[in-house]
C-alpha positions in Angstrom: 0.0 0.0 0.0 2.8 2.4 0.9 4.5 1.9 -2.4 1.3 2.5 -4.3 0.5 5.8 -2.5 4.0 7.0 -2.9 3.5 6.7 -6.7 0.3 8.7 -6.4 2.3 11.5 -4.5 5.0 11.5 -7.2 2.4 11.8 -10.1 0.5 14.6 -8.3 3.6 16.5 -7.5 4.8 16.4 -11.1 1.3 17.5 -12.3 1.3 20.5 -9.9 4.8 21.6 -10.9 3.9 21.5 -14.6 0.7 23.4 -13.8 2.6 26.1 -12.0 5.1 26.4 -14.9 2.2 26.6 -17.4 0.3 29.2 -15.5 3.2 31.4 -14.4 5.5 31.2 -17.4 3.9 29.9 -20.6 0.3 31.2 -20.4 1.1 34.9 -19.7 3.3 34.9 -22.8 0.6 33.5 -24.9 -2.0 35.9 -23.6 0.4 38.9 -24.2 0.7 38.0 -27.9 -3.0 37.1 -28.4 -4.7 39.2 -31.1 -8.3 39.9 -30.0 -9.1 42.2 -32.9 -8.7 39.9 -35.9 -9.7 41.2 -39.3 -11.1 38.9 -42.0 -8.2 37.7 -44.2 -8.2 36.8 -47.9 -7.4 33.2 -47.1 -10.7 31.1 -47.4 -9.5 28.6 -44.7 -8.8 31.5 -42.3 -12.2 33.0 -42.9 -13.9 29.7 -42.4 -12.0 29.2 -39.1 -13.0 32.7 -37.9 -16.6 31.9 -38.8 -16.4 28.7 -36.7 -14.9 30.7 -33.8 -17.6 33.3 -34.0 -20.5 30.8 -34.0 -18.9 29.0 -31.0 -18.5 32.2 -29.1 -22.1 33.3 -29.8 -23.4 29.9 -28.8 -21.5 30.0 -25.5 -22.8 33.5 -24.8 -26.3 32.4 -25.5 -26.1 29.5 -23.1 -24.5 31.8 -20.5 -27.1 34.5 -20.7 -30.3 32.4 -21.1 -29.6 29.1 -19.3 -26.6 29.3 -17.0 -27.2 32.8 -15.6 -30.9 32.2 -14.7 -30.1 28.9 -13.1 -27.5 30.5 -10.9 -30.0 33.1 -9.8 -32.6 30.5 -8.9 -30.0 28.5 -7.0 -28.9 31.5 -5.0 -32.5 32.4 -4.2 -33.3 28.9 -3.0 -29.8 28.1 -1.7 -30.9 26.0 1.3 -33.1 23.7 -0.9 -30.2 23.4 -3.4 -27.8 22.5 -0.5 -30.2 19.8 0.8 -30.5 18.3 -2.7 -26.8 18.1 -3.2 -26.2 16.6 0.3 -28.9 14.0 -0.5 -27.2 13.2 -3.8 -23.9 12.9 -2.0 -25.3 10.5 0.6 -27.0 8.4 -2.1 -23.8 8.1 -4.1 -21.8 7.2 -1.0 -24.4 4.6 0.1 -24.4 2.8 -3.3 -21.2 0.7 -2.8 -22.1 0.1 0.8 -25.5 -1.3 0.0 -24.3 -3.4 -2.9 -26.0 -1.3 -5.6 -22.6 -0.7 -7.2 -19.8 -3.2 -6.8 -16.4 -1.7 -6.1 -13.0 -3.2 -5.5 -10.1 -0.9 -4.9 -7.5 -3.6 -5.5 -9.3 -6.3 -7.6 -7.9 -9.7 -8.0 -6.9 -9.8 -11.7 -6.4 -13.3 -13.1 -2.9 -13.9 -14.2 -0.5 -16.6 -15.4 2.1 -16.1 -12.7 1.8 -17.5 -9.1 4.2 -16.3 -6.4 4.5 -17.4 -2.8 6.6 -15.4 -0.3 8.0 -17.2 2.7 9.3 -15.4 5.9 10.5 -17.6 8.8 11.2 -16.5 12.4 14.6 -15.0 13.3 15.8 -18.1 15.0 15.0 -20.4 12.1 17.9 -22.0 10.4 18.7 -22.1 6.7 17.8 -25.8 6.6 14.3 -25.2 8.0 13.8 -22.4 5.4 15.0 -24.7 2.6 12.8 -27.5 3.8 9.8 -25.1 3.8 10.6 -23.9 0.2 11.0 -27.5 -0.9 7.6 -28.3 0.6 6.0 -25.5 -1.3 7.6 -26.7 -4.5 6.3 -30.3 -4.0 2.8 -29.0 -3.2 2.8 -27.1 -6.5 3.8 -30.2 -8.4 1.2 -32.2 -6.5 -1.6 -29.8 -7.3 -0.5 -29.9 -11.0 -0.7 -33.7 -11.0 -4.2 -33.6 -9.4 -5.3 -31.1 -12.0 -4.0 -33.3 -14.9 -5.7 -36.4 -13.4 -9.0 -34.4 -13.1 -8.8 -33.2 -16.7 -7.4 -36.5 -18.0 -4.6 -34.5 -19.7 -0.9 -35.2 -20.1 0.3 -31.6 -20.6 1.4 -29.9 -17.4 -0.1 -26.5 -16.4 3.3 -25.3 -15.1 5.5 -23.8 -17.7 8.4 -23.3 -15.3 8.9 -23.2 -11.5 11.6 -21.2 -9.7 12.7 -21.5 -6.1 14.7 -18.6 -4.6 16.3 -18.7 -1.2 16.8 -14.9 -0.6 18.2 -15.2 2.9 18.5 -17.7 5.8 15.0 -16.9 7.0 13.2 -15.9 3.7 12.6 -17.1 0.2 10.0 -17.3 -2.5 8.5 -19.8 -5.0 7.5 -18.5 -8.4 5.8 -20.5 -11.2 4.6 -19.5 -14.6 1.4 -21.2 -15.9 1.0 -22.2 -19.5 -1.2 -20.0 -21.6 -4.9 -20.9 -21.7 -5.0 -21.3 -25.5 -5.8 -24.1 -27.9 -2.9 -25.4 -29.8 -3.1 -27.6 -32.8 0.0 -29.3 -34.1 0.2 -30.5 -37.7 3.0 -32.7 -39.0 4.0 -33.8 -42.5 7.1 -34.7 -44.4 5.9 -32.5 -47.3 6.1 -28.8 -46.8 3.5 -28.1 -49.5 0.9 -30.4 -47.9 1.7 -28.9 -44.4 1.3 -25.3 -45.7 -2.0 -26.1 -47.4 -3.3 -27.9 -44.3 -2.3 -24.9 -42.1 -4.1 -22.4 -44.4 -7.2 -24.6 -44.5 -7.2 -24.8 -40.7 -6.8 -21.1 -40.3 -9.6 -20.3 -42.7 -12.0 -22.7 -41.0 -11.1 -21.5 -37.6 -11.6 -17.8 -38.5 -15.3 -18.6 -39.4 -16.0 -19.4 -35.7 -17.0 -16.1 -34.0 -15.5 -17.1 -30.6 -12.0 -17.7 -32.1 -9.5 -14.9 -32.3 -5.8 -14.3 -32.4 -4.9 -17.1 -34.7 -1.2 -17.5 -35.1 0.8 -19.8 -37.3 4.5 -20.5 -36.6 5.1 -22.5 -39.8 8.4 -21.6 -41.3 9.2 -24.0 -44.2 12.9 -24.7 -44.3 15.3 -26.1 -46.8 14.8 -29.8 -47.9 16.8 -32.2 -45.9 18.3 -35.5 -46.8 18.8 -38.3 -44.3 21.7 -40.6 -45.2 22.7 -43.9 -43.6 25.4 -46.4 -44.4 24.7 -49.7 -45.9 26.1 -52.9 -44.4 28.7 -53.0 -47.1 29.8 -49.4 -46.3 30.2 -50.3 -42.7 32.2 -53.4 -43.6 34.6 -51.2 -45.6 35.2 -49.0 -42.5 33.2 -46.0 -43.6 31.3 -43.8 -41.0 28.4 -41.4 -41.3 30.8 -38.4 -40.8 32.9 -39.6 -43.7 29.8 -40.0 -45.9 28.6 -36.5 -45.0 32.1 -35.1 -45.7 32.1 -36.7 -49.1 28.7 -35.3 -50.0 29.7 -31.9 -48.9 32.9 -32.0 -50.9 30.9 -33.2 -54.0 28.8 -30.0 -53.8 31.1 -27.3 -52.5 34.6 -28.8 -53.1 37.6 -29.3 -50.9 40.0 -26.5 -49.8 43.5 -27.7 -50.7 45.5 -24.5 -50.2 45.3 -21.1 -48.5 47.6 -18.2 -49.1 47.8 -14.5 -48.3 47.3 -11.9 -51.0 47.8 -8.4 -49.7 45.2 -8.1 -46.9 43.0 -10.9 -48.2 43.1 -14.7 -47.7 42.7 -16.7 -50.8 41.3 -20.3 -50.8 42.0 -22.8 -53.5 39.3 -25.4 -53.9 39.2 -28.6 -55.9 35.7 -29.5 -57.0 33.8 -31.3 -59.8 32.5 -29.5 -62.8 29.3 -27.6 -62.1 27.1 -29.8 -64.2 28.3 -32.9 -62.2 27.9 -31.3 -58.8 24.2 -30.7 -59.6 
């Protein structure tokens, strides 16, 4: 509470300082250079703006003379009745949250994805007792997660990560981050084209549902990959997977056989197949 009200004081102080600067330094300078006797110019935009200002000023004067002024006179003439009315309205407004007509919560409990538990032991507690209490909180968090998974018949844990901090011999904290409450659909395929088409179809069908929003797609098609393995004959000849991968790499990009310095540059000499054969 103290930290919150200290922020209020800081904001109010800054606003008051800026208000004083505006009223004592900036506003007088603006008023000194204000031209109250403007003459219609030749610019049509300027004339239109002056017409808008004139209509606005006349409207405000009309309200002031025919509505606001008479109401002030009536209120001053019946000042006690007006005072009773305002006191009654004030009492009614104050009683609304007390009677339950208007629900109010100064510090509402906002649902979040982070759970934090603070632990403070007595001064004569040892580090071992504090560590045991923190470990107990950690085990209770995992136990609650297992009970939740069993109740939902789900295999995905609700805990994204859990952190145990021992800040001192008699204090510590346990912080855990819950997984986002969102629906995730995972698509798998060995063909990027089929996977892309399936993802687009799924997004189009999901966007039709009015309750679905914030659809995201993390599909990033990569380069085609080749998986190579040795045959029994290759293993019998003493080849390894690393040797096979090196041979394939050399067939495409060549093999560096020499490096030498030319001025400030390093030159590499490669031996490789003809381009048509490396394809």
